[in-house]
C-alpha positions as CSV (number, residue, x, y, z in Angstrom):
1,M,10.1,-2.1,12.6
2,G,9.2,1.0,10.6
3,K,5.7,1.7,9.2
4,I,6.7,1.1,5.6
5,Q,8.2,-2.3,6.3
6,E,5.2,-3.2,8.5
7,T,2.8,-2.2,5.7
8,L,4.6,-4.3,3.2
9,Q,5.0,-7.4,5.4
10,N,1.5,-7.2,7.0
11,P,-0.9,-5.1,4.8
12,D,-4.6,-4.8,5.4
13,I,-5.3,-4.5,1.7
14,V,-3.3,-4.9,-1.6
15,V,-4.7,-3.4,-4.8
16,K,-3.4,-3.5,-8.4
17,S,-3.2,-0.1,-10.0
18,K,-5.8,0.7,-12.7
19,V,-3.2,2.9,-14.5
20,D,-0.2,0.6,-14.5
21,V,-0.7,-3.1,-14.1
22,S,2.9,-3.6,-12.8
23,V,2.1,-1.4,-9.8
24,E,0.6,-2.7,-6.5
25,L,-0.6,-0.5,-3.7
26,F,-0.2,-1.9,-0.1
27,Y,-2.4,-0.3,2.5
28,R,-2.3,-0.6,6.3
29,N,-4.5,1.4,8.7
30,Y,-2.8,3.3,11.5
31,K,-4.9,4.9,14.3
32,N,-2.1,7.3,15.4
33,T,-0.3,9.3,12.7
34,P,0.8,12.9,12.8
35,I,-2.5,13.7,11.0
36,G,-4.9,11.3,12.8
37,E,-6.2,7.9,11.7
38,K,-5.1,7.2,8.2
39,Y,-4.0,4.4,5.8
40,L,-0.4,4.3,4.9
41,C,-0.1,3.5,1.2
42,V,3.1,2.0,-0.1
43,V,3.3,2.0,-3.9
44,V,5.5,-0.8,-5.3
45,K,6.5,-1.3,-8.9
46,N,7.1,-4.9,-10.1
47,K,9.6,-4.9,-12.9
48,E,10.8,-8.3,-14.0
49,D,12.6,-9.7,-11.0
50,D,13.2,-6.3,-9.4
51,N,10.5,-4.8,-7.1
52,F,11.0,-1.3,-5.8
53,I,9.0,1.3,-3.8
54,I,7.9,4.3,-5.9
55,T,6.4,6.3,-3.0
56,S,4.4,6.1,0.2
57,Y,1.8,8.5,1.7
58,F,-1.0,8.7,4.2
59,T,-4.5,8.7,2.8
60,D,-8.2,8.5,4.0
61,T,-9.3,6.1,1.2
62,V,-8.1,3.0,-0.7
63,K,-7.9,3.6,-4.4
64,K,-10.1,1.6,-6.7
65,G,-8.5,-1.2,-8.6
66,E,-8.3,-5.0,-8.7
67,L,-8.3,-6.3,-5.1
68,L,-5.4,-8.7,-4.8
69,W,-5.5,-9.4,-1.1
70,Q,-7.5,-8.3,2.0
71,K,-6.9,-9.1,5.7
72,R,-9.7,-11.0,7.3
């Protein structure tokens, strides 16, 4: 399974975007990436019955927004 698919299926945190309420950011922490320990963020747009990935990127921090889900 690839990292993007793993992040979408088993995220650590899901946040609703503050800029666009139809966008959700899925985060999963990875200890070993090409640039060290980072979160992978997969940005998903929810448009009617059609969800699609806008982009994905590695980051140090989780963006602020409404917390929709967090792994315990």
